[in-house]
N, C-alpha and C positions, 0 to 999 in steps of 0.2 A: 115060552113065557105065557101065562094064562091071560085070557081076554078079560077086559074090565066090563062090569055089569052096570045097569042103570043106577044102582045104589051108589057106586063109586063116583059116577059123573055128578049125581045130585050133591054129594058131600063136597066135592071139589068146587063146584060152582058156588056153594054157600060160603065156603071159605074165601073165595075170590071177592064176593060181594061184601063180606064183612071188612075186608082190607080196604076196599074202595070207599066204603062209607066212613071208615075211620080216617082215611086220608082227607076226605072232604071236611070232616069235623075239625081236624087239625088246622086246615087252611082257614076255616071260618074263625076258629079260636085265635089263630095268629093275626088275622085281619082285625078282630075285635080288640086285641091287645095293642096293635099298632094305632088304632083309632083312639083308644084311651090315652096312649102316650102322647099323641098329637094334641088331644084336648088338654091334657095336663100341661103341655108346654105353651100352648097358645090361647087357651080359654080359661076363664075364671070359673071354678067349680061352684055349683049351688048345693043346697042341702040334700037334694035328691040324688046327686051324683056321688058315687063311692066307687073308687077304683083303686086297685092295688098299685103300689109304686112300680114303675117299669124302668129298668136300667137300659139306657141307650148307649150303644157303643160309640166312643169318640171317633171322629173322622181323623184319619191319618194325614198329617200335613208335613211330614218330614221332621228333621231334628230341630228342636226349639233353641233359639239364640238367647243367651242371657247376657245383658249388659252390666258390667261391674260398676260399683259405686264410684271408684276414682274417675272412670270415664264420664259418668253422669255429672260428677262435681266439676270436672274440667270443662265440660260442655256448658254447664250453667254459668261458670265464671266467664267463659268466653262470650256467652250471650250477654251477661251483665256488662262486661267491658265494652263490647260493641255498642250496646245501648248508651253507655256513658259517653263514648266518643261521638256518637251521633248527636246526642244531646248537647255536648260541648260545641259541636260544629254549628248547629242550628240555633244556639242560644243567642238572643238579641243583645250582644255586648254594647252596641252603640247607645242603648238606653242608659247605660251606666257610665258613659264617658265623662259627664260632668262630675260625678262623685269621684271617679278615678283621678281626674285632674285636681280636684280639691284635696284629696288625701296625699297625692304625690307632691303637690305644691306645699302642703303643710310640712312634709318630711324634708323637702329641699329648701324651705324657707323663702320661696319666691313663687311668682306666678308661673303656671305650667300650662302649655297647650299641646294637645295630642291631635294629630291629623287623622288617624284611623286606629280602630281597636277591633281585633279579631282573634280567632283561635288558629293555631298552626300546629301541624303534626311534626314537621322537621325544623331544626335538627333533633328535637325532642318535643313531646307535647307541651305547649306553652301558650300563654296569652301574650300576644304581640302588640306593642304600642308603636305605631309607625309615625315618623315625622314629629318628634318631640322637641319643643323649644322651651327654654327656661329663661325667665326674666321678662319684665314688661317690655323692655327693648332687649331682645334675646342676646344674652352673652354666652350661651351654650346651646348646642343643638346635637341631637342624636338621630341617626337614620332609623334606628329601631331599638327598642328595649324589650327583651323577652323575659317574662316573669313566670315563675312556677310557685303558685300560692299554696298554702295549706287550705284545702277546700272548706273545712268546717269553720275556719276563722273568718271567712267571708260573710258569715251570718252574725258575727259579733261586732263590737265597737272597735276592735283593733284587728286590722288585717295583717297577717303574718306571711311574709314572702320567704320561701325556703331558698330560692336562688333567683338572681336577676343578672342578665347579660346585656351590657350596653355596647351596641355596635355602631361604629362610625361616629364616635363622640368627638365634637369639636368644641374646645374651650377658647373663647376669644380673649384678646389681650386684657380686657377689663373684667374677665370672669374668673381669673385665677384666685383672687382672694375670696369672692363669694362662694366658689365651689368648695373651698376648704371648710365651709360651714354647713354643707349638705349633711343631713341626718344628724345634726347636732342635737344631743339629748338635752331635754329641759328637766331640771331637777323637780321631782314631785308631780310630774305630768306624764301620763301614759301616752306614748306616740300613737297617732292614728294609723300609722303604717310602720311595721317592724321588719327590717331586712336582716336575714341571717347570714347571707353570703352573696358577694357580688363578683362579677367578672367583666373586664373591659377588653374590647377587641378594636384595634386600630384607632387609638386615641391620637388626636392632633391638638397641639397647644400653640397659640399664636404668641410670639415674642416680638413686640413692635410690629413691623411689617413682614417679619420672617415667620416660619412655621416649623415646629418640630413634629414630624409625622411618624406613624407606624409603631406606636407604643401599645403593648398589650400586656395583660396581667390580671391580678385578682385584687379584690377589696376585702380586707379582713374587718369584721364587725365586732364590736363589744357586745356584751350581754344586754346592755341597756339600749341598744339600737344605734349607738354612735359609731362613726368610722374610727377604727383603731390604726390602720395603716394601709397604704396602697403600694403594691409591689408591681413594677412595670419593667419591661425590657423591649428592645427593638427586635426586628425580625432576625438579625444575625446574632443576637445576644452579645454584641460588642459593648452594649450599654445596659447596665442593670441599675434601676433607680428605685429607692424607697422614699415615699412621701408620707409624712405624718402631719395631719391637720394641726395648725397653730392659730393663735389669735389674729395675726396679720397675714396669714397665708399658709405656707407649708414649711416644715423642716425637712431638708433634703439630705440624703446620703446616696452617693452614686459610686459605682465601680465600672471602669471601662477597660476593655482589652482590645488592642488594635483600633483605638478610637481616634477619629479625625475631628479637629475643631470645626464647628459649624461654619465660621466665616474664614477659615484658613485650612482648607481640606488637604493641602499638601503636607501639613504637619501631623504626624501620626504618633500617638502615645502607645508604647508597648503595654503599659499598665498605668491606670490613673484612678486615684481614690480622692473623693472630695466630700466635704460636708458644708452645709450652709442653710440659707433661707431663701424663699421665693414668694413674691407677692405679685400684685397686678402690674407693678411697674419696676420691680427691682429683683435681680438675682445676685445674691451676695454669697460667695464661697469663702468662708473664713479659714478653711484648711484645704490645701491641695498638696498631694504627694503622689509620686509615681516614677516611672522610668520612661525615658525617651532617648532613642538612638544609643542605647547602651549606658546611658548616664542617669543620675538621679535628679529629680526635680521636686521642688517644694515652694510653697508660697501662698498667696491670697489673690482673689480677683473679684470683680463685681461688674455687672452690666445693668445700667440704669436706662430704661426707656420710658420713664414717666413723661418726658418731654422729648428733646432731641436725644437719640441714643448715644450713650457715653460708655466706653469700656475702659477700665483701669485694672492694672495688675502689677504685683511685685513678685518676681520669680527668681529663685536661686537655682543654678544649674551646676552639677558636679560630674566631671568625667564623661561627658558625652562624646560621641564620635564627631569630630569637626567636619569630616568629609560628608557624612550623611546629613548632618544638620544644615550645612551650607548648600548642599544639593537641593534641599527642600526650600530654603529661603531664597537663594540666588545661585543658580547652577553655574554662572560665569565666574564666581569667586570660588577658587579651589584651594583647599588646605587640608592637610592630614594631621592626625594627632588627637589627643584628648583635650577637650575644651571645658572650662568652667567659667562661671561668672554670676554677677548679680545684675538684674535688669528691671527697669520700671517701664511699663507699657501703657500707653494711652491711645485712645482713638475717639473722635467725634465725627458724626456723619448725620445726614438727613434720614437715613434708614440703616438697618442692621447690615444689609447686603453691601453697603459701601464702607463699612468699618475697616476692612482689609486694605482699602486704598488710602486710608487716612491714618495709618499707624505712625505713632511716634515712640521710638524705643531709645532709652538712655541706659547706659550701664558701663560696667568694666568687665573685661574678659582676660583670661589667661589660658594659653595653650601650652602643652608640654609634649616633648619628644615627638615632633612632627616634621612636616615638610610644607614649605610655602611654594606652591606650584606656580610656574610661569614667571618667577622672579629669581634670576641667578645673580645675586649681588657680588659674589666672589669673582665670577668671570667678568662682570662689568668693571670692577676695580682693577683687575689684572690687565685687561686689554685696553683700558682707557678709551673705549669707543662705545658707540651705541650697540646695545645687545637686545635680543628678544629670546624668549623661551628659557628653558632650563628650570632649575629649582634650587631652593636653599633649605638645607636641613637645619633644624634648631633644637636646642634643649628647652628653651622657654621663649614664648612670644606673647606679649601682653600689651594692653592699652585701653583707652576709652573708646566707647562706641556710641554713635548717635545716628539713628535712622529716622529720616523725616520724609514721609511719602515714598518717593522712589530714589532718594539720594542718601548715600552713606558718607559718614565722616569718621575717620579713625584718628584719634589724637593721642599724644604721649606714647607713641609706639616704641617698644623696646624689644629687641631681638638678640638672643644670646646663642651663638652657634660655636662656642669653643674658641676658635681662632678669629671669628668675626663677631664684632659688637656693632649694633645698629640702633639708631633712634631717629624718630621723625614723625611725620603725619602723612595721611593719604585721604583723598576724597574721590568718591565715585559720583559723578554728576548725573543729572536726570537724563542726559544723552548717552549714558553708559561710557563716558570718557573719564580717564584717570588723570589726576593732578596731585602731585605730592613731592616730597623731598625727604631723603634719608641721609643722615651723617653716618659714615661707615668707618670703623677702625678694624683693619686687618693686620693681625700679628704675624710676622714672619720669624724666621730663625734668628735674624740679627736686626731687622728693622721693623718699624711699625708704620703702616700706610694709612693715612687719614684722607678720606675722600668725601665729596659732596655729590650725591646722585639725585638727578631729577627723574621723576616718574611721569610718563604721559602715555598717550595712545588709548585704544579701546580696552575694555576689561578683558576680553578674550585673548588679547595679544599685547601685553604691556611692553613699553619701550623704556629702557634704562639708559640714561645719558650722564656720564661723568663730567661735571662742570668744573671741578677743582680737586686737585690731588696733591698731597704733600707727604713727604717721608719724614719720619721722626726717629 
């Protein structure tokens, strides 16, 4: 390999120096461009500055997240809703309580007082009126009234309430007639408060000194703001009641299933339908129809508590079970068969709770194809001695009935048992002792036996004694 001379070394060194100088120039040029880019980004250029645009490489920060417009919309709506709820909670409702009392009083037609006014989330967002009393001397009170207004209507002359729920409403004995005129529409006048729909929870109504509790339902409103109808039922739905406002109170229509009388709980109606009217001192049922102990019942009744409570009713009964009916009225009196009759019922007392103790029942009854238990008339006639127990079958058994307080009187009794014919009377005294007499005719194959039988002893164990017996 030939050796390199001085000329070769000088040429190689020159080339190396040229490359080094070019590298320094490139570095200075790069630094100059970076300075111009910095100034372009952070300084305001003057007329003497002129620099070429420099493209800066973006910093890499990972994948970019894009939020869709539905998510943005939902978030905005939630933010607005949260703000509205917060505003509703902190809003100073108490400042507007006098105006609310005035508008509600105008709608109800009487003075209204509200104990507290606030916003509540549960059971649904509502404005709650706590401790509401109606009347100068309150005849109605509500533990709470929850209202859902149409928001924009609150800025106008007429407030529109979409829904109102009355909780724990008590209507006192003198408030039945005034309550029928709540929300009464005035022709040609726009109401200050318009209710679209109402709901009642746990209504109580005082009848004299008694109370009908636990009624709940809805209030149907007319387009003009008046009450069209109130539909109520008790907790077991054994009583369904429709009340329509009228001039003197309410027109009533009720249906009961397995319903007990308020002051005679041991009498159960399998089905009961009634129509009538109710005011602050009178309940008049002009039509009663239903089924009781397998039989049909129809009639009329009224309860007047304007002064001393008075109950009156006229009831017709067809084909009821005598055993079940007597078990409810007086378990010690036992008879089987189908019983029918017409009865007038009255009662006067100092309060409704005492009406059951003062009942007066008058009427006529007729039983068919039954058994008179604890009375064996045939055995008494045949043996001619005192007898207890046994029974007497009959085709028909009829008579007059009078019940006064705790004493029973059965007059003009007639019993037909084929071979046996009987007639007489029987009393059950206040001490539950029997006293009566029956004339018996017992037909034999060849003779006819006529006997006079005295009845005595306690109701649960009658004693039959033959005092006179003749053969014919």
